[in-house]
C-alpha positions as CSV (number, residue, x, y, z in Angstrom):
1,X,-10.7,-5.8,55.8
2,X,-7.9,-6.2,58.3
3,X,-4.3,-4.7,58.1
4,X,-1.3,-5.3,60.4
5,X,2.2,-4.1,60.5
6,X,3.4,-7.3,62.2
7,X,5.9,-9.5,60.3
8,X,5.7,-13.1,60.9
9,X,9.0,-15.0,61.1
10,X,8.9,-18.6,59.7
11,X,11.0,-20.8,61.9
12,X,13.9,-22.6,60.1
13,X,13.1,-26.3,59.6
14,X,15.5,-28.3,61.7
15,X,15.6,-31.4,59.5
16,X,17.0,-30.0,56.3
17,X,20.3,-31.5,55.4
18,X,23.5,-29.7,54.2
19,X,22.8,-31.1,50.7
20,X,19.3,-29.8,50.7
21,X,20.4,-26.4,51.8
22,X,23.0,-26.3,49.0
23,X,20.1,-27.3,46.6
24,X,18.0,-24.5,47.9
25,X,20.8,-22.0,47.4
26,X,21.3,-23.3,43.9
27,X,17.7,-22.7,43.2
28,X,18.0,-19.2,44.5
29,X,20.8,-18.5,42.1
30,X,18.6,-20.0,39.3
31,X,15.8,-17.6,40.3
32,X,18.3,-14.7,40.2
33,X,19.4,-15.8,36.7
34,X,15.7,-16.0,35.7
35,X,15.1,-12.5,37.0
36,X,18.2,-11.2,35.3
37,X,17.0,-12.7,32.1
38,X,13.6,-11.3,32.5
39,X,15.0,-7.8,33.2
40,X,17.2,-8.1,30.2
41,X,14.2,-9.1,28.1
42,X,12.2,-6.2,29.4
43,X,15.0,-3.9,28.7
44,X,15.2,-5.1,25.1
45,X,11.4,-4.7,24.7
46,X,11.6,-1.2,26.1
47,X,14.3,-0.3,23.6
48,X,12.3,-1.8,20.8
49,X,9.1,0.1,21.8
50,X,11.2,3.3,22.2
51,X,12.7,2.7,18.8
52,X,9.3,2.2,17.3
53,X,8.0,5.4,19.0
54,X,10.9,7.3,17.5
55,X,10.1,6.0,14.1
56,X,6.4,7.0,14.5
57,X,7.4,10.5,15.7
58,X,9.7,10.8,12.7
59,X,6.9,9.6,10.4
60,X,4.6,12.2,11.9
61,X,7.3,14.9,11.5
62,X,7.8,13.8,7.8
63,X,3.9,14.1,7.4
64,X,4.0,17.6,8.7
65,X,7.0,18.5,6.4
66,X,5.3,17.0,3.3
67,X,2.0,18.6,4.1
68,X,3.7,22.0,3.9
69,X,5.7,21.1,0.8
70,X,2.6,19.8,-1.1
71,X,0.5,22.7,0.1
72,X,-2.0,20.5,2.0
73,X,-4.4,22.6,4.0
74,X,-4.9,22.2,7.7
75,X,-8.5,21.0,7.1
76,X,-7.3,18.4,4.7
77,X,-4.7,17.2,7.2
78,X,-7.4,16.7,9.8
79,X,-10.0,15.1,7.6
80,X,-10.3,11.3,7.4
81,X,-10.5,9.9,3.9
82,X,-11.7,6.6,2.7
83,X,-9.1,5.9,-0.1
84,X,-6.2,7.6,-1.8
85,X,-5.8,6.5,-5.5
86,X,-2.5,7.1,-7.2
87,X,-2.6,6.6,-10.9
88,X,0.9,5.6,-12.0
89,X,1.8,7.5,-15.2
90,X,4.9,8.6,-17.3
91,X,6.0,11.7,-19.1
92,X,5.1,10.3,-22.4
93,X,1.6,9.3,-21.4
94,X,-0.4,12.6,-21.9
95,X,-2.9,10.9,-24.2
96,X,-3.5,8.2,-21.6
97,X,-4.1,10.7,-18.9
98,X,-6.6,12.7,-21.0
99,X,-8.4,9.5,-21.7
100,X,-8.8,8.9,-17.9
101,X,-9.8,12.4,-17.4
102,X,-12.6,12.3,-19.9
103,X,-14.0,9.0,-18.5
104,X,-13.8,7.7,-14.9
105,X,-11.7,10.5,-13.2
106,X,-13.8,13.5,-12.1
107,X,-12.4,17.0,-13.1
108,X,-12.4,20.5,-11.6
109,X,-15.0,21.1,-8.9
110,X,-16.1,17.5,-9.1
111,X,-12.7,16.2,-8.1
112,X,-12.7,18.6,-5.1
113,X,-16.3,17.4,-4.2
114,X,-15.1,13.8,-4.5
115,X,-12.5,14.5,-1.7
116,X,-14.8,16.5,0.6
117,X,-18.0,14.5,0.3
118,X,-16.8,11.0,-0.5
119,X,-13.3,10.9,1.1
120,X,-11.8,9.8,-2.2
121,X,-8.6,11.4,-3.4
122,X,-7.3,10.7,-7.0
123,X,-4.1,11.9,-8.4
124,X,-1.7,11.0,-11.3
125,X,1.5,10.0,-9.7
126,X,4.8,11.0,-11.4
127,X,8.4,11.8,-10.3
128,X,11.0,13.9,-12.0
129,X,13.1,13.7,-15.1
130,X,16.8,13.4,-15.1
131,X,17.0,17.1,-16.4
132,X,15.4,19.2,-13.7
133,X,14.4,22.0,-16.1
134,X,14.0,20.1,-19.3
135,X,11.1,20.0,-21.8
136,X,9.4,17.0,-19.9
137,X,9.3,18.8,-16.7
138,X,7.9,22.0,-18.1
139,X,5.2,20.0,-20.0
140,X,4.1,18.3,-16.7
141,X,4.2,21.6,-14.9
142,X,1.9,23.2,-17.5
143,X,-0.5,20.2,-17.4
144,X,-0.6,20.5,-13.6
145,X,-1.5,24.1,-13.8
146,X,-4.2,23.3,-16.2
147,X,-5.8,20.3,-14.2
148,X,-4.4,20.3,-10.7
149,X,-4.4,16.5,-10.5
150,X,-0.9,15.5,-10.0
151,X,1.1,14.2,-7.1
152,X,4.8,14.8,-7.7
153,X,7.2,12.4,-6.0
154,X,10.8,12.9,-4.9
155,X,11.8,10.2,-7.5
156,X,13.6,10.0,-10.8
157,X,11.4,8.4,-13.4
158,X,12.5,5.2,-15.3
159,X,11.0,1.8,-16.1
160,X,13.5,0.0,-14.1
161,X,12.7,2.3,-11.1
162,X,9.0,1.3,-10.7
163,X,9.7,-0.6,-7.4
164,X,11.3,2.6,-5.9
165,X,8.4,4.7,-7.2
166,X,5.8,2.4,-5.7
167,X,7.6,2.5,-2.3
168,X,7.8,6.4,-2.5
169,X,4.2,6.8,-3.5
170,X,2.8,4.8,-0.5
171,X,5.2,6.5,1.9
172,X,4.3,9.9,0.6
173,X,0.5,9.3,0.3
174,X,0.2,8.0,3.9
175,X,2.1,11.1,5.1
176,X,-0.2,13.5,3.3
177,X,-3.7,11.9,3.6
178,X,-5.1,10.0,6.6
179,X,-7.1,7.3,4.7
180,X,-8.4,3.7,5.2
181,X,-6.9,2.4,2.0
182,X,-4.1,3.4,-0.5
183,X,-4.4,2.3,-4.1
184,X,-1.9,2.1,-7.0
185,X,-3.5,1.8,-10.5
186,X,-1.9,2.1,-13.9
187,X,-3.0,4.8,-16.3
188,X,-4.3,2.3,-18.8
189,X,-6.9,0.6,-16.5
190,X,-10.6,1.4,-16.2
191,X,-11.9,2.0,-12.7
192,X,-15.4,2.4,-11.4
193,X,-15.0,4.6,-8.3
194,X,-18.3,3.8,-6.7
195,X,-18.0,0.1,-7.1
196,X,-14.4,0.2,-5.9
197,X,-15.4,2.0,-2.8
198,X,-18.2,-0.6,-2.2
199,X,-15.8,-3.4,-2.8
200,X,-13.1,-2.1,-0.4
201,X,-15.7,-1.3,2.3
202,X,-16.0,-5.1,2.8
203,X,-12.5,-4.9,4.3
204,X,-12.5,-1.7,6.2
205,X,-12.3,-3.4,9.7
206,X,-9.2,-5.3,8.8
207,X,-6.1,-3.6,10.0
208,X,-3.5,-5.3,7.6
209,X,-5.2,-6.2,4.3
210,X,-3.7,-6.5,0.8
211,X,-6.3,-6.5,-2.0
212,X,-5.9,-7.3,-5.6
213,X,-5.9,-10.1,-8.2
214,X,-3.4,-12.5,-6.8
215,X,-1.0,-14.4,-9.1
216,X,2.1,-16.5,-8.9
217,X,4.0,-16.3,-12.2
218,X,7.3,-17.9,-13.1
219,X,10.6,-16.4,-12.0
220,X,12.2,-15.5,-15.3
221,X,16.0,-16.1,-15.3
222,X,16.7,-15.4,-19.0
223,X,18.1,-11.9,-19.6
224,X,16.4,-11.5,-23.0
225,X,12.8,-11.5,-21.7
226,X,10.7,-8.6,-20.6
227,X,10.2,-9.4,-17.0
228,X,13.7,-10.8,-16.3
229,X,14.5,-11.2,-12.6
230,X,18.3,-10.5,-12.0
231,X,17.9,-12.0,-8.5
232,X,16.2,-15.1,-9.7
233,X,18.6,-17.3,-7.7
234,X,16.9,-16.1,-4.5
235,X,13.7,-17.8,-5.5
236,X,15.3,-21.3,-5.7
237,X,15.9,-23.6,-8.7
238,X,15.2,-22.5,-12.3
239,X,11.5,-23.0,-13.2
240,X,10.3,-22.0,-9.7
241,X,7.3,-19.4,-9.3
242,X,7.1,-16.3,-7.3
243,X,5.1,-16.2,-4.0
244,X,1.5,-15.1,-4.4
245,X,1.2,-11.4,-5.0
246,X,-1.3,-8.9,-6.5
247,X,-0.9,-8.1,-10.2
248,X,0.7,-4.8,-10.8
249,X,-2.1,-3.1,-12.8
250,X,-4.1,-2.5,-9.6
251,X,-3.7,-3.2,-5.8
252,X,-4.9,-1.7,-2.6
253,X,-3.4,-1.8,0.9
254,X,-4.8,-0.7,4.3
255,X,-3.3,2.2,6.3
256,X,-1.3,0.0,8.6
257,X,0.5,-1.5,5.7
258,X,1.2,1.9,4.0
259,X,2.5,3.2,7.4
260,X,4.8,0.1,7.6
261,X,6.2,1.0,4.2
262,X,6.7,4.7,5.3
263,X,8.6,3.7,8.5
264,X,10.7,0.9,6.9
265,X,11.3,2.3,3.4
266,X,15.0,2.4,3.8
267,X,15.1,-1.3,4.6
268,X,12.7,-2.7,2.1
269,X,14.3,-4.5,-0.8
270,X,13.4,-3.7,-4.4
271,X,13.1,-6.5,-7.0
272,X,13.0,-5.9,-10.7
273,X,9.2,-6.0,-10.8
274,X,7.2,-3.6,-8.6
275,X,4.3,-6.1,-7.9
276,X,6.9,-8.6,-6.7
277,X,8.6,-6.1,-4.6
278,X,5.3,-5.1,-2.9
279,X,4.4,-8.7,-2.2
280,X,7.8,-9.4,-0.8
281,X,7.4,-6.5,1.8
282,X,4.3,-8.2,3.2
283,X,5.2,-11.9,2.9
284,X,6.6,-12.2,6.5
285,X,3.9,-10.1,8.1
286,X,0.5,-11.0,9.5
287,X,-1.3,-9.7,6.4
288,X,-4.6,-10.9,4.9
289,X,-4.3,-11.4,1.2
290,X,-7.6,-10.9,-0.7
291,X,-7.9,-12.3,-4.1
292,X,-10.8,-10.4,-5.8
293,X,-11.5,-10.9,-9.5
294,X,-13.7,-7.8,-9.7
295,X,-10.5,-5.9,-9.8
296,X,-9.1,-7.4,-13.1
297,X,-12.1,-7.9,-15.4
298,X,-11.3,-8.2,-19.1
299,X,-12.4,-5.5,-21.6
300,X,-12.4,-7.7,-24.6
301,X,-13.5,-11.2,-23.4
302,X,-17.1,-12.3,-24.0
303,X,-17.5,-12.8,-20.2
304,X,-15.6,-9.6,-19.4
305,X,-16.7,-6.3,-17.9
306,X,-19.4,-5.6,-20.5
307,X,-21.4,-8.7,-19.7
308,X,-21.0,-8.2,-16.0
309,X,-22.3,-4.7,-16.3
310,X,-25.3,-5.8,-18.2
311,X,-26.0,-8.4,-15.5
312,X,-25.8,-5.7,-12.8
313,X,-22.5,-7.0,-11.5
314,X,-20.3,-4.1,-12.4
315,X,-16.5,-4.6,-12.2
316,X,-14.4,-2.3,-10.0
317,X,-11.3,-2.3,-12.4
318,X,-10.8,-3.6,-15.9
319,X,-8.0,-4.2,-18.3
320,X,-6.6,-6.8,-20.8
321,X,-4.0,-9.3,-19.4
322,X,-2.4,-9.7,-22.9
323,X,-1.5,-6.1,-22.9
324,X,-0.9,-5.7,-19.1
325,X,-3.5,-2.9,-19.3
326,X,-6.3,-1.9,-21.8
327,X,-4.9,-2.5,-25.2
328,X,-4.6,0.9,-27.1
329,X,-6.1,2.5,-24.0
330,X,-5.8,6.1,-25.2
331,X,-8.0,5.2,-28.2
332,X,-10.2,2.7,-26.4
333,X,-10.8,4.0,-22.8
334,X,-14.0,5.9,-23.9
335,X,-15.4,2.8,-25.4
336,X,-14.6,0.7,-22.3
337,X,-16.2,3.4,-20.1
338,X,-19.3,3.3,-22.3
339,X,-19.7,-0.5,-22.1
340,X,-18.4,-1.2,-18.6
341,X,-18.8,1.9,-16.7
342,X,-21.2,2.2,-13.6
343,X,-24.1,4.7,-13.6
344,X,-22.8,8.1,-12.4
345,X,-25.3,8.1,-9.4
346,X,-23.6,5.0,-8.0
347,X,-20.6,7.1,-6.9
348,X,-22.5,10.1,-5.6
349,X,-25.3,8.4,-3.8
350,X,-23.2,5.7,-2.1
351,X,-23.2,5.9,1.8
352,X,-20.6,3.2,2.5
């Protein structure tokens, strides 16, 4: 290899006309413009990256703050989990919660063992009532003292506030637990935890994945119907349908998507229906939508969860479409668990 400090001077070409020289000067100006544009673009990118870094720092700070507030131990903060399951519930749903506790949700030391050995966190998710020290709050506090299985959100409960609750849940959960998947399920849905873990394991190498039973229902413009959409005009003409999204009884999202919600929670628009809201937050992103019918088996159909369990193809989640959950779930959950539940060893012997 040879190095020299000599600089070679290229002689000026004698035959270049005045017009050509002007052209060359013009091209030099164009190059300067391109360089200026490139520098401006790099500056914008640097600012965007800096902004994103600031948001991530803020997210980490919020995680630390929440960890202290929710009494999460240092060991739990360092631990990697497979999935965090938030069971959406209401103040009036004590019987539903008890039906879940007596069937598919482990209790006491088993709940702790589930977290430590299997990386599965399960909590009932509820906010606060309008009256901070009212009867409803005191009842939940007593129930929490008895069972220790609640995640209390900074959120005021109300049926029309489900979209806000969903957003707050994912933002809070990803701040508290470092997991691969974050799941929202209603308290009138039956879940087989071992089968669910196996099902989601099929997608663990996908950074941005949205799993559920995908649907595209009609946008309801009439005010006198249950799922009325006040912003129906945004979806086009009367009679149009929503974009594809996971039904609200059960859905799972990967860590990247939960983090996206955490960082952008102040900007994400809330529609009347929480499942539509969640779908809208991902519609413009590079997200893989997974439509998995094992997450919405029927509990009453002849071809539902019972038949599948008998055939060895156990469902991960089951409910009844006509009731948007298990019909009369507080009374029927035990029966559904008996007919459609997985063997207990499936959960505790799984290595996935």
